[in-house]
C-alpha positions as CSV (number, residue, x, y, z in Angstrom):
1,X,185.1,115.5,16.4
2,X,184.0,117.3,13.3
3,X,185.3,116.6,9.8
4,X,187.8,119.5,10.0
5,X,189.4,118.1,13.1
6,X,189.8,114.7,11.4
7,X,191.3,116.4,8.4
8,X,193.7,118.2,10.7
9,X,194.7,115.0,12.4
10,X,195.4,113.4,9.0
11,X,197.5,116.4,8.0
12,X,199.4,116.3,11.3
13,X,200.1,112.6,10.7
14,X,201.5,113.4,7.3
15,X,203.7,116.2,8.6
16,X,204.8,114.3,11.8
17,X,204.5,110.6,10.8
18,X,204.6,107.8,13.4
19,X,206.5,104.7,12.5
20,X,208.3,106.1,9.5
21,X,211.5,104.2,8.6
22,X,212.8,100.8,7.9
23,X,212.3,98.0,10.4
24,X,215.3,95.8,10.5
25,X,214.6,92.1,11.0
26,X,211.0,92.4,9.9
27,X,209.0,89.1,9.7
28,X,206.9,90.4,6.8
29,X,207.1,93.3,4.4
30,X,205.3,94.4,1.2
31,X,205.8,97.2,-1.3
32,X,202.8,98.8,-3.1
33,X,202.4,101.6,-5.5
34,X,199.4,103.6,-6.7
35,X,200.2,103.8,-10.4
36,X,197.6,106.4,-11.1
37,X,199.2,109.1,-8.8
38,X,202.7,107.8,-8.0
39,X,202.2,107.2,-4.3
40,X,204.6,104.4,-3.0
41,X,204.8,102.6,0.3
42,X,206.7,99.7,1.8
43,X,205.5,98.3,5.2
44,X,207.5,96.2,7.6
45,X,205.9,94.1,10.3
46,X,207.4,92.4,13.3
47,X,205.1,89.6,14.4
48,X,205.3,87.8,17.8
49,X,202.8,85.2,19.0
50,X,200.6,86.0,16.1
51,X,200.4,89.7,16.8
52,X,202.0,92.8,15.4
53,X,204.7,93.8,17.9
54,X,206.2,96.5,15.7
55,X,205.5,98.2,12.4
56,X,207.2,100.8,10.2
57,X,206.7,102.2,6.8
58,X,208.8,104.0,4.1
59,X,207.3,105.8,1.2
60,X,206.3,109.0,-0.5
61,X,203.0,110.3,-1.6
62,X,200.2,112.7,-0.9
63,X,198.8,113.8,2.5
64,X,196.1,111.1,2.3
65,X,198.3,108.2,1.6
66,X,201.1,109.0,4.0
67,X,198.9,110.4,6.7
68,X,196.8,107.2,6.5
69,X,199.9,105.1,6.7
70,X,201.0,106.8,9.8
71,X,197.6,106.5,11.5
72,X,197.1,102.9,10.3
73,X,200.5,101.7,11.5
74,X,199.9,103.2,14.9
75,X,196.5,101.5,15.2
76,X,197.6,98.0,14.3
77,X,200.2,97.5,17.0
78,X,199.1,94.6,19.1
79,X,196.5,93.4,16.6
80,X,196.5,89.8,15.5
81,X,197.4,88.6,12.0
82,X,193.8,87.4,11.7
83,X,192.4,90.8,12.6
84,X,194.5,92.4,9.9
85,X,193.5,89.8,7.3
86,X,189.9,90.7,7.9
87,X,190.3,94.4,8.2
88,X,188.6,96.3,5.4
89,X,188.0,99.7,4.0
90,X,185.4,100.5,6.7
91,X,188.0,99.7,9.5
92,X,190.5,102.0,7.8
93,X,188.0,104.8,7.5
94,X,187.3,104.5,11.2
95,X,191.0,104.9,11.9
96,X,191.5,108.0,9.7
97,X,188.2,109.5,10.5
98,X,187.3,110.8,7.1
99,X,186.0,109.4,3.8
100,X,188.3,110.7,1.1
101,X,185.7,110.0,-1.6
102,X,185.9,107.7,-4.6
103,X,188.7,109.5,-6.4
104,X,191.1,109.5,-3.4
105,X,190.1,106.2,-1.9
106,X,193.1,104.4,-3.5
107,X,195.4,106.9,-1.7
108,X,193.8,106.1,1.6
109,X,193.8,102.3,1.2
110,X,197.4,102.0,-0.2
111,X,198.9,101.3,3.3
112,X,196.1,98.9,4.2
113,X,196.6,96.9,1.1
114,X,200.3,96.7,1.8
115,X,199.8,95.6,5.4
116,X,197.2,93.0,4.4
117,X,199.3,91.6,1.6
118,X,202.3,91.4,4.0
119,X,200.3,89.3,6.5
120,X,198.8,87.1,3.9
121,X,202.3,86.4,2.6
122,X,203.5,85.8,6.2
123,X,200.7,83.4,6.8
124,X,201.4,81.7,3.4
125,X,197.8,82.4,2.3
126,X,196.6,83.7,-1.0
127,X,195.5,87.4,-1.0
128,X,191.8,87.6,-0.8
129,X,189.6,89.3,-3.4
130,X,188.6,92.2,-1.0
131,X,192.3,93.1,-0.5
132,X,193.0,93.0,-4.2
133,X,190.2,95.4,-4.7
134,X,191.5,98.0,-2.2
């Protein structure tokens, strides 16, 4: 795929988001905000046998933050808590297919930070430095 196709997929995910809504009975949840632009997200995770069995998100924001949230939540179903704790910016960029650049990177990583903080909280572990820097 070329860059335009990835951008189109991100836009489509923004306009037709997967996993949007509140997940009742979630085992883990986290709210995050990007104070520089006003993007907001809350992620909800259902975890069974150490793996994500369901995930949803609520929020508002730009195409990059909400499109990334849709694509990320779709990609993490079935992944283990350990896989999510170790996922970084590179993994997210592979999921969304584009590098939004340094100015918009916080928009793209907002959902990843929320997911990772939710699983660290679920696992009763402190949030690692890499996650805090997303």
